[in-house]
C-alpha positions as CSV (number, residue, x, y, z in Angstrom):
1,M,-26.8,45.9,5.0
2,R,-26.8,42.4,6.5
3,K,-26.0,40.8,3.2
4,L,-23.2,43.3,2.5
5,G,-21.8,42.6,6.0
6,L,-21.8,38.8,5.2
7,V,-20.1,39.3,1.9
8,A,-17.5,41.4,3.5
9,A,-16.9,38.9,6.2
10,A,-16.6,36.1,3.6
11,T,-14.1,38.2,1.6
12,L,-12.0,38.9,4.6
13,A,-12.0,35.2,5.5
14,L,-10.9,34.3,2.1
15,M,-8.1,37.0,2.0
16,G,-7.1,35.8,5.5
17,S,-6.8,32.3,4.4
18,A,-4.8,33.3,1.3
19,A,-2.6,35.5,3.4
20,F,-1.8,32.6,5.8
21,A,-1.1,30.0,3.0
22,K,2.2,28.4,3.6
23,T,4.7,28.5,0.8
24,T,7.6,26.1,0.6
25,V,10.3,26.4,-1.9
26,I,12.5,23.3,-2.7
27,Y,15.7,23.4,-4.4
28,A,17.1,20.1,-5.8
29,G,20.0,19.0,-8.0
30,H,17.8,16.6,-10.0
31,V,14.0,16.0,-10.2
32,I,12.2,12.9,-11.4
33,T,8.7,14.2,-12.1
34,D,7.4,11.0,-13.6
35,A,9.2,7.6,-13.7
36,D,8.5,7.3,-17.4
37,K,10.2,10.6,-18.3
38,P,13.9,11.8,-18.2
39,A,15.0,13.4,-15.0
40,L,15.2,17.2,-14.9
41,G,18.4,19.0,-13.9
42,A,18.6,21.6,-11.1
43,S,15.1,22.8,-10.4
44,T,12.8,24.6,-8.0
45,V,9.7,23.1,-6.8
46,I,7.1,25.4,-5.1
47,I,4.6,24.0,-2.6
48,T,1.5,25.9,-1.5
49,D,0.1,24.3,1.7
50,D,-0.3,20.6,0.7
51,R,-0.2,21.1,-3.2
52,I,2.6,21.3,-5.7
53,T,2.1,24.6,-7.5
54,S,5.0,24.9,-9.9
55,I,8.3,23.4,-11.1
56,S,10.9,25.5,-12.8
57,A,14.3,25.0,-14.2
58,G,17.2,26.3,-12.1
59,R,17.1,28.2,-8.7
60,T,14.3,30.8,-8.9
61,A,13.9,33.5,-6.2
62,A,11.7,32.5,-3.3
63,P,9.0,34.7,-1.8
64,A,10.1,36.6,1.3
65,D,7.9,34.5,3.7
66,A,8.7,31.1,2.1
67,E,10.2,28.2,3.9
68,I,13.3,27.2,1.9
69,V,14.5,23.6,1.6
70,D,17.8,23.3,-0.1
71,L,18.5,19.7,-1.0
72,G,21.8,20.5,-2.8
73,D,22.6,17.9,-5.4
74,K,20.0,15.3,-4.2
75,T,17.5,13.8,-6.5
76,L,13.8,14.8,-5.7
77,L,11.1,12.3,-6.8
78,P,7.5,11.5,-5.9
79,G,6.7,9.9,-2.6
80,L,6.7,6.1,-2.8
81,I,3.6,3.9,-2.6
82,D,3.4,0.5,-0.9
83,L,0.2,-1.4,-1.8
84,H,0.4,-4.0,0.9
85,V,1.5,-3.3,4.4
86,H,0.3,-4.3,7.9
87,L,1.2,-1.4,10.1
88,T,-0.6,-2.8,13.2
89,G,1.7,-5.8,13.4
90,D,5.3,-6.8,13.7
91,P,7.0,-9.8,12.2
92,G,7.5,-13.1,14.0
93,G,4.7,-12.7,16.5
94,D,3.0,-15.8,18.1
95,Y,-0.4,-16.3,16.5
96,R,-1.7,-16.9,20.0
97,S,-1.3,-13.2,20.7
98,E,-4.7,-12.7,19.0
99,A,-6.2,-14.2,22.2
100,V,-4.1,-12.0,24.5
101,D,-3.5,-8.6,23.0
102,P,-6.4,-6.1,22.8
103,D,-7.1,-4.4,19.6
104,E,-6.0,-1.1,21.0
105,W,-2.5,-2.5,21.1
106,G,-2.5,-2.6,17.3
107,V,-2.9,1.1,17.3
108,V,0.2,1.6,19.5
109,V,2.2,-0.8,17.2
110,G,0.8,1.1,14.3
111,V,1.9,4.5,15.5
112,K,5.4,3.3,15.7
113,N,5.4,1.6,12.2
114,A,3.6,4.5,10.5
115,G,6.6,6.8,11.4
116,I,9.1,4.3,10.4
117,T,7.3,3.7,7.1
118,L,7.1,7.4,6.3
119,R,10.7,8.1,7.1
120,A,11.6,5.3,4.7
121,G,10.1,7.3,1.9
122,F,6.6,5.7,1.6
123,T,4.1,8.5,1.7
124,T,1.0,6.4,0.8
125,V,0.3,2.8,1.9
126,R,-2.5,0.4,1.4
127,E,-3.1,-1.2,4.9
128,A,-4.0,-4.8,3.9
129,G,-5.9,-6.2,6.9
130,S,-6.1,-5.3,10.5
131,A,-8.5,-5.4,13.4
132,Q,-11.9,-3.8,13.1
133,Y,-10.9,-0.1,13.8
134,T,-7.2,0.0,14.3
135,A,-6.1,1.0,10.7
136,F,-9.0,3.4,10.5
137,S,-7.9,5.1,13.7
138,L,-4.3,5.3,12.1
139,R,-5.7,6.7,8.9
140,R,-7.5,9.4,10.7
141,G,-4.5,10.3,12.9
142,T,-2.1,10.6,10.0
143,A,-4.5,12.7,7.9
144,A,-5.0,15.0,10.7
145,G,-1.2,15.3,11.3
146,F,-1.6,14.0,14.9
147,I,0.5,10.9,13.9
148,T,3.7,10.9,11.9
149,G,2.9,8.6,9.0
150,P,1.8,8.1,5.4
151,R,-1.5,8.5,3.7
152,I,-3.4,5.2,4.6
153,I,-5.8,3.5,2.4
154,A,-7.3,1.0,4.8
155,A,-9.2,-2.2,4.4
156,G,-9.9,-3.3,8.0
157,P,-10.6,-7.0,8.5
158,A,-10.3,-9.2,5.5
159,L,-13.2,-11.3,4.2
160,S,-12.4,-15.0,4.2
161,I,-14.1,-18.4,4.1
162,V,-14.9,-20.2,7.4
163,G,-11.6,-21.8,8.6
164,G,-9.6,-20.2,5.8
165,H,-6.7,-17.8,5.6
166,G,-7.9,-14.7,7.4
167,D,-10.3,-16.4,9.7
168,V,-9.2,-17.1,13.2
169,T,-7.5,-20.5,13.2
170,G,-5.4,-22.6,15.4
171,F,-7.7,-22.4,18.5
172,R,-10.5,-24.5,20.0
173,E,-13.9,-23.8,18.5
174,D,-15.3,-22.0,21.5
175,V,-12.2,-19.7,21.4
176,H,-12.8,-19.0,17.7
177,G,-16.3,-17.8,18.6
178,V,-14.9,-15.2,21.0
179,L,-12.2,-13.9,18.7
180,D,-14.3,-13.9,15.5
181,Q,-14.6,-10.5,14.0
182,G,-17.6,-11.4,11.9
183,Y,-16.1,-11.2,8.3
184,T,-16.2,-14.8,7.2
185,C,-18.9,-15.7,4.6
186,T,-20.4,-18.6,2.8
187,G,-22.4,-18.1,-0.4
188,A,-22.8,-15.2,-2.7
189,V,-25.5,-13.5,-0.6
190,E,-23.6,-13.6,2.7
191,C,-20.4,-12.5,1.0
192,A,-22.2,-9.4,-0.3
193,E,-23.6,-8.7,3.1
194,K,-20.2,-9.0,4.8
195,L,-18.7,-6.7,2.2
196,R,-21.4,-4.1,2.9
197,K,-20.6,-4.4,6.6
198,A,-17.0,-3.6,5.8
199,S,-18.0,-0.6,3.7
200,R,-20.2,0.6,6.6
201,A,-17.4,0.3,9.1
202,G,-15.2,2.5,7.0
203,A,-13.2,0.4,4.6
204,D,-11.5,2.3,1.8
205,I,-10.9,-1.0,-0.1
206,I,-12.0,-4.6,0.4
207,K,-9.4,-7.2,1.2
208,I,-10.2,-10.9,0.6
209,T,-8.2,-14.0,1.1
210,A,-8.9,-15.7,-2.2
211,T,-6.6,-18.7,-1.5
212,G,-5.0,-20.3,1.4
213,G,-2.1,-18.5,3.0
214,V,1.4,-19.3,4.2
215,L,1.4,-17.8,7.7
216,S,-2.0,-18.8,9.0
217,Q,-2.6,-22.1,11.0
218,Q,-5.1,-23.4,8.4
219,G,-3.3,-26.4,6.6
220,R,-5.5,-26.7,3.6
221,G,-2.9,-25.9,1.0
222,L,-2.5,-22.6,-1.0
223,E,-5.2,-23.0,-3.8
224,G,-8.7,-21.2,-4.1
225,H,-11.0,-20.7,-1.2
226,F,-14.0,-18.8,-2.5
227,S,-16.3,-20.2,-5.0
228,R,-16.7,-18.4,-8.4
229,A,-20.2,-17.3,-7.4
230,E,-18.8,-15.8,-4.2
231,L,-16.0,-14.1,-6.0
232,D,-18.5,-12.6,-8.6
233,S,-20.7,-11.4,-5.8
234,I,-17.8,-9.7,-4.0
235,A,-16.5,-7.9,-7.0
236,T,-19.9,-6.8,-8.2
237,T,-20.9,-5.6,-4.8
238,A,-17.7,-3.7,-4.1
239,H,-17.6,-2.1,-7.4
240,S,-21.3,-1.0,-7.0
241,L,-20.2,0.8,-3.9
242,G,-17.2,2.4,-5.7
243,L,-14.7,0.2,-3.8
244,K,-11.9,-1.8,-5.2
245,V,-11.0,-5.3,-4.1
246,M,-7.5,-6.6,-3.3
247,A,-7.0,-10.4,-3.1
248,H,-4.4,-12.3,-1.2
249,A,-3.8,-15.1,-3.7
250,H,-1.1,-17.8,-4.2
251,G,-2.5,-20.8,-6.1
252,A,-2.8,-20.5,-9.9
253,R,-6.4,-21.5,-10.2
254,G,-7.4,-19.2,-7.3
255,I,-5.6,-16.4,-9.0
256,E,-7.4,-17.1,-12.3
257,D,-10.8,-17.3,-10.7
258,A,-10.3,-14.0,-8.8
259,A,-9.1,-12.2,-11.9
260,A,-11.9,-13.6,-13.9
261,A,-14.4,-12.3,-11.3
262,G,-13.0,-8.8,-11.7
263,I,-10.9,-8.5,-8.5
264,D,-8.7,-5.5,-8.9
265,T,-5.3,-6.6,-7.7
266,I,-3.8,-10.0,-7.0
267,D,-1.4,-9.8,-4.0
268,H,1.5,-12.3,-3.8
269,G,0.6,-14.2,-6.9
270,T,3.2,-16.7,-6.1
271,F,2.2,-19.5,-8.4
272,A,0.6,-17.5,-11.1
273,D,1.0,-19.4,-14.4
274,D,0.5,-18.1,-18.0
275,A,-3.3,-19.1,-18.0
276,A,-3.9,-17.1,-14.8
277,L,-1.8,-14.1,-16.0
278,R,-3.6,-14.0,-19.4
279,V,-6.9,-13.6,-17.5
280,M,-5.4,-10.8,-15.4
281,K,-4.1,-9.1,-18.5
282,A,-7.6,-9.4,-20.1
283,K,-9.3,-7.9,-17.0
284,G,-6.8,-5.2,-16.3
285,T,-5.9,-6.9,-13.0
286,Y,-2.6,-5.7,-11.3
287,L,0.0,-8.1,-9.8
288,V,1.4,-6.9,-6.4
289,P,4.2,-9.5,-5.9
290,T,5.3,-8.7,-2.1
291,L,8.7,-10.3,-2.7
292,M,10.1,-8.8,0.5
293,A,7.5,-11.0,2.5
294,F,9.5,-14.0,1.6
295,E,12.8,-12.4,2.6
296,G,11.3,-11.8,6.0
297,I,10.0,-15.4,6.2
298,K,13.4,-16.9,5.1
299,E,15.1,-15.0,7.9
300,R,12.9,-16.8,10.4
301,L,12.5,-20.2,9.0
302,G,13.9,-23.1,11.1
303,K,14.2,-21.0,14.2
304,G,11.2,-22.2,16.2
305,I,9.2,-19.1,15.3
306,Y,6.8,-20.7,13.0
307,T,4.6,-23.7,13.7
308,P,5.2,-27.0,11.7
309,T,2.0,-26.2,9.7
310,V,3.4,-22.8,8.6
311,E,6.9,-24.1,7.9
312,E,5.5,-26.8,5.5
313,K,3.7,-24.1,3.6
314,V,6.7,-21.9,3.5
315,R,8.7,-24.6,1.9
316,M,5.9,-25.1,-0.7
317,T,6.4,-21.5,-1.9
318,M,10.1,-20.7,-1.8
319,G,11.1,-22.2,-5.1
320,S,8.5,-20.2,-7.0
321,V,8.9,-16.7,-5.4
322,G,9.6,-14.0,-8.0
323,K,8.7,-16.1,-11.1
324,A,5.4,-14.5,-11.5
325,V,6.9,-11.1,-11.9
326,T,9.0,-12.4,-14.9
327,R,5.9,-13.9,-16.5
328,A,3.8,-10.9,-15.8
329,K,6.2,-8.6,-17.6
330,A,6.3,-10.9,-20.6
331,L,2.6,-11.0,-20.9
332,G,2.0,-7.4,-20.3
333,V,0.3,-7.6,-16.8
334,P,0.9,-4.4,-14.8
335,V,3.2,-4.9,-11.8
336,A,2.5,-2.5,-8.9
337,F,4.7,-2.2,-5.8
338,G,3.7,-3.9,-2.5
339,T,5.8,-5.6,0.1
340,D,3.7,-7.1,3.0
341,A,5.6,-5.2,5.5
342,G,4.8,-6.6,8.9
343,V,6.0,-10.0,7.8
344,F,9.4,-8.4,7.7
345,D,10.6,-5.4,9.7
346,H,8.8,-2.1,8.8
347,G,11.1,0.4,7.2
348,R,12.8,-2.1,4.9
349,N,10.1,-1.7,2.2
350,A,12.5,-0.4,-0.4
351,G,14.2,-3.7,-0.5
352,E,11.5,-4.7,-2.8
353,F,12.9,-2.6,-5.7
354,A,16.1,-4.8,-6.0
355,L,14.0,-8.0,-5.9
356,L,11.7,-6.6,-8.7
357,V,14.8,-5.8,-10.9
358,A,16.3,-9.2,-10.2
359,N,13.1,-10.8,-11.5
360,G,13.1,-8.8,-14.7
361,L,11.8,-5.3,-14.3
362,T,14.1,-2.4,-15.3
363,P,15.1,0.1,-12.6
364,R,12.8,2.6,-14.3
365,E,9.9,0.0,-14.3
366,A,10.5,-0.7,-10.6
367,V,10.3,3.0,-9.7
368,A,7.2,3.3,-11.8
369,A,5.7,0.3,-10.0
370,A,5.9,2.3,-6.8
371,T,4.7,5.6,-8.2
372,T,2.7,6.0,-11.4
373,V,1.5,2.3,-11.6
374,A,0.6,2.0,-7.9
375,A,-1.2,5.3,-8.2
376,K,-3.3,4.0,-11.2
377,A,-4.0,0.8,-9.2
378,L,-5.6,3.1,-6.4
379,S,-7.3,5.2,-9.0
380,M,-5.4,8.1,-7.5
381,E,-3.2,9.0,-10.5
382,N,-4.4,12.6,-10.4
383,E,-3.4,13.0,-6.7
384,I,-0.2,11.0,-6.1
385,G,2.7,9.3,-8.0
386,R,4.0,12.3,-10.0
387,I,5.4,15.8,-9.4
388,A,3.1,18.1,-11.2
389,P,1.1,21.2,-10.5
390,G,-2.1,20.3,-8.5
391,M,-0.8,17.1,-7.2
392,S,-0.4,16.3,-3.5
393,A,2.9,17.5,-2.1
394,D,4.3,14.0,-1.4
395,L,8.0,14.1,-2.1
396,I,11.3,12.3,-1.2
397,A,14.9,13.1,-1.8
398,V,17.7,10.5,-2.2
399,S,21.5,10.7,-3.1
400,G,22.1,9.3,-6.6
401,D,19.9,8.2,-9.5
402,P,17.1,5.6,-8.6
403,L,16.4,5.3,-12.4
404,T,19.7,3.5,-12.8
405,D,20.3,2.2,-9.3
406,V,17.2,1.3,-7.3
407,R,19.2,0.7,-4.2
408,T,19.6,4.4,-3.7
409,L,15.9,4.3,-2.5
410,E,16.9,2.1,0.5
411,K,18.3,5.3,2.2
412,V,15.9,8.2,1.9
413,D,17.3,11.6,3.0
414,W,14.2,13.8,3.2
415,V,10.5,13.2,3.2
416,M,7.4,15.5,2.7
417,V,3.8,14.2,2.9
418,R,0.8,16.3,2.2
419,G,3.1,19.3,2.4
420,R,4.4,18.4,5.8
421,I,8.1,17.7,6.2
422,A,8.6,14.4,8.2
423,D,10.6,14.9,11.3
């Protein structure tokens, strides 16, 4: 009898959960299910809880208890993916704030920016470096629906060399000791250890600073920082744990070494030459160009915002920005969408589309970069990046056709993430 009672209770629970499943019916004038396929005409998309369950031509009848979203003649497409953001920071901040602001302030800033980013149409982001737990807290809050924001794939603190981009620089040595988060490493063994520490802390992906950087106070140029043995150790250790590695990288030889070691994405890639790109092609490494970052930097250059060290490095890069995209396309290297939001104002992420097109991608390729290609870079192509039954209900609507005019994506009219309509 007890077993029968348990079975009955379980059955009722299942029936109850099915009975309370939420159904949303979306009517749209056009639907882009996949950036590589022609757009559909007027269609009905049905969502059950957080999953897409069907797509059908025309306006089909909705169940009596369904929530109806009528988008009129707007174009419905998959939610956009940005593979390089810094939600916990805003542009133009003084580097000395590291010694003033508590880590908790990053969560406050991140809540603001997560909402702005989602409303701009970006339903998944890769948080590319933050204080120890700030991005992890945001990740948890958006997943639970406590915070309005996108799905967050979070790296936490970046691994860097001592004194390199990503380390605390610009202070006295005793101040460095206080601010150090413990993620610098020297040698293959220590780099493996620090990577495992990042994994233990909760990283979804490992961020490394493979070369010098533009906005840090270290003045050692923009070429490679880690040794090849260190890079090999990082890639091997991360992959053994089921984690991918994203590398901040500007200089050509630093890019080549990182790709040769098996690093999964090269972010920025400013000075990537044909030799580096051929290695990326052979290894299946993605280029994440972050062209909008340099738009944000240009807007602040010469205004006393950046230190002389930073301004010198900015001027080293400006003449090469975007050229790697053109070369990557010619050589067959996949280009995935990422912006470095936080270097420019959050919410302007979609400005990257026009920059990608200006540097050689077609509008369709640019949209794919932020949907199907970015999803593959995350190994989430069966979860996000397309509109298909079983996929996460991450959807946006715009006026116009982004497959012919990517600037239509700069004004998003409606957003759903994980089946929840953004307010």
